[in-house]
C-alpha positions in Angstrom: 0.2 -0.2 -0.1 3.1 2.3 0.5 4.8 1.1 -2.4 1.4 2.7 -4.5 1.3 5.7 -2.6 5.0 6.2 -3.5 4.3 5.7 -7.1 2.0 8.5 -7.5 3.4 11.2 -5.2 6.4 10.7 -8.1 4.1 10.4 -11.2 2.5 14.0 -9.7 5.5 15.5 -9.1 6.9 14.5 -12.5 4.1 16.1 -14.2 4.7 19.2 -11.9 8.0 19.9 -13.2 6.4 19.2 -16.9 4.5 21.7 -16.4 6.8 24.1 -15.4 9.4 23.5 -18.2 7.2 23.8 -20.9 5.9 27.7 -19.4 9.5 28.8 -18.8 11.2 27.3 -22.2 9.0 27.6 -24.9 10.5 25.3 -27.7 9.4 25.5 -31.6 6.4 23.6 -32.5 4.1 23.8 -35.5 0.7 24.0 -35.3 -1.0 21.2 -37.3 -2.6 22.5 -41.2 -6.2 21.6 -41.9 -6.4 18.8 -44.1 -6.1 19.9 -47.7 -7.9 17.5 -50.5 -5.0 15.1 -52.4 -3.8 17.0 -55.3 -3.9 20.6 -53.5 -0.7 22.5 -53.3 0.4 23.2 -50.0 1.5 26.3 -48.5 4.2 27.4 -46.4 4.1 25.9 -42.6 2.6 28.2 -40.1 5.3 28.9 -37.1 3.8 29.9 -33.9 7.1 31.1 -32.4 8.0 32.8 -35.3 10.1 35.8 -32.7 13.2 32.6 -32.7 13.4 32.5 -36.2 15.6 35.2 -38.1 14.0 36.3 -41.4 16.5 36.6 -44.4 13.0 37.1 -46.7 10.5 39.6 -47.1 7.2 38.4 -45.6 5.4 39.0 -49.2 8.5 36.6 -50.7 6.8 33.8 -48.4 3.8 32.8 -50.4 0.8 31.1 -48.7 0.0 29.7 -51.9 1.8 27.4 -53.6 4.4 28.5 -56.0 3.1 28.8 -59.4 4.6 26.9 -62.7 6.3 29.5 -64.4 5.3 30.6 -67.6 7.9 31.7 -70.8 6.0 35.0 -72.4 3.1 34.5 -74.2 3.7 30.6 -73.4 2.7 28.0 -71.2 3.4 26.3 -67.9 4.6 23.2 -70.9 6.8 20.0 -69.2 8.2 17.9 -71.3 5.9 14.9 -70.9 2.9 17.8 -72.3 4.8 19.6 -74.8 6.9 17.5 -76.6 5.8 14.9 -79.1 9.0 12.5 -78.3 7.4 9.7 -80.6 8.2 11.6 -83.4 12.1 11.0 -83.2 11.5 6.8 -82.3 12.9 6.3 -85.4 15.1 7.8 -86.6 16.5 9.1 -83.6 17.2 13.4 -83.2 16.6 15.3 -86.7 16.9 18.7 -86.6 15.9 21.4 -88.9 16.3 24.5 -88.7 14.0 27.6 -90.3 16.8 29.6 -92.9 17.0 33.5 -92.4 15.1 36.1 -93.8 16.5 38.8 -94.8 20.0 40.1 -93.9 21.0 39.2 -89.6 23.8 39.6 -87.8 27.0 37.9 -86.6 25.4 35.7 -84.3 22.6 34.3 -85.5 24.7 33.5 -89.0 27.5 31.2 -86.3 24.2 30.0 -84.5 22.7 28.7 -88.2 26.4 27.4 -89.1 26.4 25.4 -85.8 23.1 23.7 -85.9 23.0 23.0 -90.0 27.3 21.4 -88.8 25.1 19.4 -86.0 25.2 15.4 -86.0 21.5 16.4 -86.3 20.5 18.7 -88.6 18.8 17.3 -91.6 17.8 19.4 -94.5 14.2 18.4 -94.5 11.3 20.0 -92.6 9.0 17.0 -93.0 11.4 13.8 -91.1 12.7 16.6 -88.3 10.7 15.6 -85.1 12.9 18.6 -83.8 11.9 22.6 -85.2 14.4 25.8 -84.3 13.5 29.4 -85.2 16.7 31.7 -84.5 15.2 34.8 -83.4 18.0 37.5 -83.5 18.5 40.8 -81.3 18.5 42.9 -84.4 15.1 42.9 -85.5 12.6 45.5 -83.8 9.7 44.1 -82.2 7.3 45.8 -84.7 8.8 43.6 -87.5 9.4 40.2 -86.2 8.5 37.1 -88.4 5.2 35.6 -88.8 4.8 32.1 -87.3 6.0 29.7 -89.9 3.6 27.1 -92.0 4.7 24.6 -90.1 4.6 26.2 -85.9 1.4 23.8 -85.2 1.0 25.8 -81.7 5.0 25.5 -80.9 4.9 22.0 -80.5 8.4 20.4 -80.9 9.8 23.4 -81.6 12.6 25.4 -80.5 12.9 28.9 -80.2 16.8 30.4 -79.8 18.1 33.6 -78.9 21.9 34.2 -77.6 20.9 37.5 -76.8 17.4 39.4 -75.6 15.6 39.8 -78.7 12.8 42.3 -78.2 10.4 39.7 -80.9 10.2 36.5 -77.8 8.7 39.3 -75.1 5.8 39.3 -78.1 5.9 35.9 -79.3 3.0 33.6 -79.5 5.8 30.8 -77.9 2.4 28.2 -77.1 4.0 25.0 -76.5 7.4 25.8 -77.6 10.5 25.2 -76.0 12.7 28.7 -74.9 17.0 28.2 -75.2 17.7 32.1 -74.4 20.8 33.5 -72.5 20.3 34.6 -68.9 16.4 33.6 -68.9 14.5 34.6 -65.5 13.1 33.0 -62.7 9.7 33.9 -63.3 9.7 32.7 -67.8 12.5 29.9 -66.9 10.3 26.1 -66.9 12.9 23.7 -65.5 13.2 20.2 -67.7 11.3 22.1 -70.8 13.7 25.4 -71.3 17.3 25.8 -71.7 19.0 28.4 -69.8 22.2 29.5 -72.1 25.3 31.7 -71.2 25.2 34.8 -72.5 28.1 34.9 -75.0 30.0 38.2 -76.7 29.4 39.1 -80.1 33.1 38.0 -80.5 32.9 34.4 -79.6 34.5 32.1 -82.3 32.8 30.3 -84.1 34.4 26.5 -83.3 37.9 26.0 -81.4 38.2 28.8 -78.5 40.4 29.5 -76.7 41.6 26.8 -73.9 41.1 29.7 -71.4 43.1 31.6 -69.1 44.3 29.7 -66.4 47.7 30.1 -66.4 49.1 28.4 -62.7 46.6 26.4 -60.5 47.2 27.2 -57.1 46.4 30.6 -56.3 49.3 33.3 -56.4 50.1 35.0 -52.8 48.3 38.1 -52.8 45.7 37.8 -55.0 42.1 38.5 -53.6 40.0 35.7 -51.9 36.9 36.0 -53.4 34.8 39.1 -55.7 31.5 39.2 -55.1 29.1 41.1 -58.4 27.2 44.0 -57.4 24.3 44.5 -59.2 25.7 47.9 -61.5 28.6 46.0 -62.9 31.3 46.2 -60.8 33.2 43.6 -58.1 33.8 43.5 -54.7 37.0 41.6 -53.3 38.2 40.3 -50.3 41.4 38.6 -49.4 42.1 36.2 -47.5 43.0 38.7 -44.3 39.4 40.2 -44.2 38.2 42.5 -41.3 35.7 44.0 -43.5 34.1 41.7 -46.0 32.1 42.5 -49.5 28.7 42.3 -47.9 29.1 45.2 -45.3 29.9 47.7 -48.4 33.3 48.9 -46.6 35.4 46.6 -48.6 38.5 47.7 -51.4 36.3 48.0 -54.5 37.8 46.9 -57.8 34.7 48.0 -60.4 37.4 47.8 -63.5 36.4 48.3 -66.6 32.7 49.3 -66.6 30.6 46.0 -67.1 28.3 47.5 -69.8 28.2 44.4 -72.4 28.8 41.0 -72.6 32.4 39.8 -72.5 33.7 42.0 -69.2 36.8 40.1 -68.0 36.2 38.7 -64.1 38.9 39.9 -61.3 41.5 38.0 -60.4 40.3 36.1 -57.3 40.3 32.7 -56.6 36.9 32.7 -56.3 33.8 34.9 -58.5 30.8 35.0 -56.8 27.6 35.9 -58.8 24.8 36.3 -55.9 21.9 36.8 -57.8 20.0 39.9 -58.0 18.3 40.0 -55.1 19.7 42.4 -52.2 19.4 39.8 -49.1 21.4 36.8 -51.3 24.2 38.9 -50.3 22.8 38.2 -46.3 22.6 35.0 -47.1 25.4 33.8 -48.1 27.0 35.9 -45.3 25.1 34.0 -42.8 26.8 30.7 -44.4 29.9 31.8 -43.4 31.6 31.4 -47.6 34.4 33.2 -46.6 35.6 31.2 -43.4 34.9 28.2 -45.6 36.5 29.3 -48.5 39.4 30.7 -46.0 40.0 27.2 -44.5 39.4 25.0 -48.1 42.2 22.9 -48.8 44.3 23.8 -52.0 43.8 20.3 -53.3 40.1 21.0 -53.7 40.9 24.5 -55.1 42.8 23.3 -57.4 39.9 20.2 -58.4 37.9 23.1 -58.8 40.2 25.1 -61.0 40.7 22.3 -63.3 37.0 21.4 -63.6 36.2 24.6 -64.0 38.5 24.7 -67.1 37.7 20.9 -68.5 33.4 22.4 -68.4 34.4 25.9 -70.4 36.6 23.9 -73.1 33.7 21.1 -73.9 31.0 22.8 -73.5 31.3 26.9 -73.6 34.5 27.6 -75.3 32.9 28.1 -79.2 29.7 28.8 -80.4 29.1 26.1 -81.9 30.1 23.8 -78.5 27.2 25.9 -76.6 24.7 24.9 -79.7 25.7 21.0 -79.6 25.3 21.4 -75.8 21.5 22.2 -76.6 20.9 19.7 -78.8 22.5 17.0 -76.6 20.2 18.2 -73.4 17.5 17.9 -75.8 18.6 14.2 -77.1 19.1 12.9 -73.4 15.2 13.9 -73.0 14.2 12.1 -75.5 16.2 8.9 -75.3 15.8 9.0 -71.0 17.1 6.5 -68.5 19.2 5.3 -71.8 20.7 9.4 -71.6 24.5 9.9 -70.9 25.2 9.4 -67.1 26.7 11.8 -65.1 30.2 10.2 -65.2 29.7 11.6 -69.1 28.8 14.6 -68.5 31.0 15.9 -65.8 34.4 13.9 -66.9 37.0 14.7 -69.9 36.4 14.5 -72.9 32.7 15.6 -72.0 29.2 14.0 -73.6 29.5 16.2 -76.9 32.2 13.3 -77.6 31.0 10.3 -75.6 27.9 9.4 -78.3 24.8 8.1 -76.6 24.5 6.4 -80.0 27.8 3.7 -79.5 27.3 3.1 -75.7 26.1 4.8 -72.6 28.4 2.5 -70.1 31.2 4.5 -69.3 33.1 1.2 -69.8 32.8 0.5 -73.2 34.7 3.9 -74.0 38.9 4.8 -74.3 38.5 7.1 -71.6 36.8 6.2 -68.4 39.0 3.0 -67.4 40.7 4.6 -64.5 37.6 6.0 -63.0 36.1 2.6 -63.1 38.5 0.6 -62.3 38.4 -1.6 -65.5 40.9 -2.3 -68.2 39.6 -3.2 -72.4 39.4 -6.5 -73.6 42.9 -8.6 -73.7 42.3 -9.0 -77.7 42.9 -7.0 -81.0 41.3 -7.4 -84.4 43.5 -6.9 -87.6 41.9 -4.1 -90.1 44.0 -4.2 -93.9 43.0 -2.1 -96.0 43.6 -3.0 -99.9 43.5 -0.7 -102.5 43.4 -0.1 -106.0 47.0 -1.6 -106.6 47.7 -4.0 -104.1 48.1 -7.0 -104.1 46.7 -9.3 -101.6 48.7 -9.0 -98.4 48.9 -13.2 -97.6 52.3 -13.0 -95.7 51.3 -9.7 -93.8 47.9 -12.1 -93.0 50.2 -15.0 -91.6 52.3 -12.5 -89.4 49.3 -10.7 -87.6 47.5 -14.2 -87.1 50.7 -15.5 -85.1 50.1 -12.3 -82.8 49.0 -14.2 -79.0 46.3 -11.4 -79.1 44.7 -11.6 -82.4 41.7 -12.7 -81.9 39.9 -11.6 -85.9 41.5 -10.3 -89.4 39.2 -8.3 -91.5 40.4 -7.4 -94.6 38.6 -3.8 -96.2 38.6 -4.7 -100.2 38.8 -1.5 -101.6 40.1 -2.4 -104.9 38.1 -2.4 -108.3 40.7 -6.2 -108.9 38.0 -9.4 -107.9 39.2 -10.2 -104.1 41.5 -14.0 -104.2 39.1 -17.3 -104.2 41.3 -18.5 -101.5 43.0 -17.0 -98.5 46.0 -18.5 -96.3 44.7 -20.7 -93.4 44.6 -19.2 -90.2 44.5 -19.7 -86.6 41.7 -16.9 -86.0 38.7 -16.2 -87.9 39.4 -14.2 -91.2 36.4 -11.6 -93.0 36.2 -10.1 -96.2 34.3 -6.6 -96.1 33.4 -5.0 -99.5 35.0 -1.0 -99.6 33.9 1.7 -101.7 37.3 2.6 -102.6 37.8 6.1 -100.6 40.8 6.2 -98.2 38.0 6.7 -95.2 36.3 3.4 -95.6 38.9 2.3 -93.4 37.3 4.7 -90.2 33.7 3.4 -91.0 32.5 1.3 -87.5 32.0 -1.9 -89.3 29.7 -4.4 -86.9 31.9 -7.5 -87.8 34.6 -5.5 -85.1 33.9 -7.7 -82.2 37.2 -6.0 -79.5 38.1 -2.7 -78.5 41.4 -2.9 -79.9 41.8 -1.8 -84.0 45.1 -3.1 -85.8 44.9 -1.0 -88.8 47.3 -1.6 -91.3 47.9 -1.4 -94.9 48.0 -4.3 -97.4 52.3 -2.9 -98.0 52.4 -2.6 -94.3 55.8 -4.5 -93.3 55.9 -5.6 -89.5 57.0 -8.4 -87.0 55.1 -10.5 -84.8 56.9 -9.0 -81.7 56.5 -5.8 -82.5 52.9 -6.3 -83.0 52.7 -7.9 -79.4 54.1 -5.2 -77.7 52.5 -2.6 -79.0 49.0 -4.2 -78.0 50.7 -4.6 -74.7 51.2 -0.8 -74.6 47.8 0.5 -75.6 46.5 -1.9 -73.4 48.2 0.8 -70.5 46.7 3.8 -72.7 44.0 2.8 -74.2 42.3 6.7 -75.3 45.4 6.8 -77.4 47.1 6.2 -80.9 50.0 3.8 -80.8 51.9 3.4 -83.5 55.1 3.0 -85.4 56.4 5.7 -87.6 55.7 9.2 -87.2 54.6 12.6 -88.9 55.4 16.0 -86.5 54.1 19.2 -87.1 55.5 22.4 -87.5 54.5 26.2 -87.9 55.9 27.6 -91.1 56.8 31.2 -90.5 58.1 31.8 -94.1 54.0 30.4 -95.3 52.5 31.9 -92.8 50.3 28.8 -91.8 51.2 24.6 -90.8 53.5 22.0 -92.2 54.3 18.4 -91.4 57.3 15.9 -91.9 58.1 12.2 -91.6 61.5 13.0 -91.3 62.7 10.9 -88.4 63.8 13.5 -85.1 63.1 12.7 -81.8 60.1 15.0 -81.7 56.5 13.9 -83.4 53.3 14.6 -82.8 51.0 12.1 -85.5 51.6 8.3 -85.8 50.5 7.1 -89.0 47.4 4.3 -89.1 49.0 2.1 -91.5 50.3 1.1 -88.8 48.6 1.9 -85.3 46.6 0.7 -82.4 43.3 2.8 -81.5 39.7 2.2 -79.7 37.0 0.8 -81.9 35.2 3.8 -80.5 37.1 6.4 -82.7 35.4 4.5 -85.5 32.0 6.2 -84.7 33.5 9.2 -83.8 35.2 9.6 -87.3 31.6 8.7 -89.0 29.7 10.6 -87.1 31.2 13.4 -85.6 33.3 15.0 -88.0 31.8 17.4 -90.3 31.5 15.8 -93.8 33.2 18.3 -95.1 36.5 16.9 -93.6 35.4 13.4 -94.0 35.7 14.7 -98.2 38.5 16.3 -98.3 40.3 13.0 -97.0 38.6 10.8 -99.6 40.2 13.7 -102.2 43.8 13.9 -100.7 44.2 9.8 -99.6 47.5 11.3 -97.3 45.3 13.5 -95.2 43.5 10.0 -94.0 46.0 10.3 -91.2 45.9 14.1 -90.5 42.6 13.8 -89.8 42.8 10.8 -87.4 45.2 12.1 -85.5 43.5 15.8 -84.9 40.3 13.5 -83.9 42.3 11.6 -81.5 44.2 14.2 -79.9 41.1 17.0 -80.0 39.5 14.0 -78.2 42.3 13.4 -75.7 44.5 16.7 -75.7 47.3 14.1 -75.2 49.8 12.5 -78.0 50.4 9.8 -79.5 53.3 7.1 -78.2 55.4 5.9 -80.4 56.9 1.7 -80.2 60.2 0.7 -81.6 59.9 -0.3 -85.5 62.7 -1.7 -87.0 64.8 0.1 -90.1 65.2 -2.8 -92.2 61.5 -2.3 -92.5 62.4 0.8 -94.4 64.0 -0.9 -97.0 61.1 -3.2 -98.1 58.6 -0.4 -98.9 57.1 -0.1 -102.3 58.1 2.6 -105.1 55.9 5.5 -104.8 52.8 5.2 -106.5 50.3 7.4 -108.0 47.9 9.6 -105.7 45.1 7.7 -103.3 47.5 4.7 -103.2 47.6 2.8 -100.2 51.5 2.1 -98.4 53.4 2.4 -95.3 54.0 6.1 -95.8 57.3 7.5 -93.9 57.1 10.8 -96.1 54.5 13.4 -96.5 53.7 14.2 -100.3 53.7 17.3 -101.1 50.6 18.1 -102.9 48.9 16.4 -99.2 50.8 19.3 -97.2 48.2 22.3 -97.5 45.4 20.1 -95.6 47.1 20.0 -92.6 45.8 24.3 -92.4 42.0 23.3 -93.8 42.1 20.7 -91.4 43.2 23.1 -88.6 40.6 25.8 -90.1 37.8 23.3 -89.9 38.7 22.1 -86.2 39.2 25.9 -85.2 42.1 25.2 -83.7 45.2 23.2 -83.9 44.4 20.5 -81.7 48.6 18.5 -82.1 50.4 17.6 -79.4 54.0 17.5 -79.5 56.1 14.3 -77.9 59.4 13.0 -77.7 58.3 10.0 -75.8 59.3 6.2 -77.6 58.6 3.5 -75.0 60.3 0.3 -75.7 60.2 -3.4 -73.8 62.7 -4.2 -70.8 66.4 -4.7 -72.3 65.8 -3.3 -75.0 69.4 -2.6 -77.1 70.9 -3.7 -74.0 74.4 -5.5 -74.1 72.8 -9.0 -72.4 71.9 -12.2 -73.9 68.7 -12.4 -76.5 67.5 -15.5 -74.1 67.0 -12.9 -71.7 64.5 -10.6 -74.0 60.9 -11.2 -74.2 60.4 -9.5 -77.8 63.8 -10.7 -79.4 62.8 -10.0 -83.3 62.2 -6.4 -82.1 66.4 -5.6 -82.5 66.7 -7.8 -85.7 64.8 -9.2 -88.3 
């Protein structure tokens, strides 16, 4: 009985203390909102203890009702599923038609039209296109806007593109059309449907573009830590020793040139922030203690951010062509849905524009991501032997290559007018004869018969040994993104002629390997066929020696790395046939004079010179060392 009384007394005391605590120390608590119907927009919660909250927003900004979806000017609150008919792209993939310009246009719209017409998605027929692009010019007055095209259909499957503020965009009845404009406003941009573009200067290059202004990866001493953009175009800067911060207006002012037009340079600071148009954004950044966080950031992290920013600029923003192609690639990813580019392909070199989703969506299938994935390419290769018009069947070469340790198959690309022989030598690996079209670029088509990652490209007159093939393939397995070859060329700047040239003279420095005997990844066949402009492939067909230069240009532009040279016996030089007529395939050691001009035409087509010079040659262990031949793995590399 006494035990029960003691328990009752303790319960009463506990309840009293609990009531006292609730009265003395109020806690933050929510008022339970009234139940609403399913699907009704929910407003902001109502806080009872608002005096305990520090507000960083104006009361009018906290809407009680749910946020309304933004609407484009003259358009509707579209979503991707509601306003774009993706079924029109299922058959032949994304096909883009751009409406031709009406009347004179300025330089920027002309660059946009050229970029779209040079895209691999472009089609000249509006009937077969599933995306129709209308380019607006900023020079067209509001009263002279062109009428809607006849295929408008309320804007369905249309993209209205404007790289600069265009008056016609504000009065245009967009309907269900997507909008791709520079610096869109929050109240008109429709996420997941519209595309936000950077505000580019008029002088932005059409293709190529500068690699950026990063001269040193680590921050220089004395350079400002952070620069914050002001509403009127100036910058407030603060160093690492900041007693006054950029938010209070007492910091060092560095307005620099008046930023009244696009293209003004950023201040010399480690970090640059553009907080937005609202003045409360500065107070929000101050509350987050951004300065302290940036000051404590390790230099390794700063280096990683600098490198990533440099990559993003070079991959997607350095030229008008890259900006437009990135816009089309975003739309292609929306159409593909689950099979679109993974984030690794967008955010790792060489970028989504050079990792075609039509080839694969798995990073392990590309030659660039084996290091990140911890994987290796397949341990076999396919030999692709190109047989041209005057060549004889490469019977001896087939026997040599078939004896290689890792050869999986031999493909003979027969481009001669003569019929192929009825019988071929018996080999330990499968041998397949493919029909060519007599063009030099035939050897770089993505043939479905190629079953391996690695390709050994050969000419019918190539002279090579089994040991050279085995060692070169072992080297390629460690560098699957590069070209590994035997004979090399080097490019140089000819000051007298004011242009580029290249030579095959023996020297320590080189920048190209000949595709008449070279290893590379089969993905470059897909890039060569579907990514290069048709004009460059036509140039290679008209001047066959240019095909070597073009393939080296392509790989160097993708990887930003030089090729790799491996040993090649000097006795092979004596086995070269005499000079043949232009267009004849052979193991070329010296570029023909008639083809010297192609390097300048290719550099103009790429917008820059992508080739990278190197002095590296990889040799096997004990190569040319004065030791017993029995200790060497690749014995025939030093003697025939």
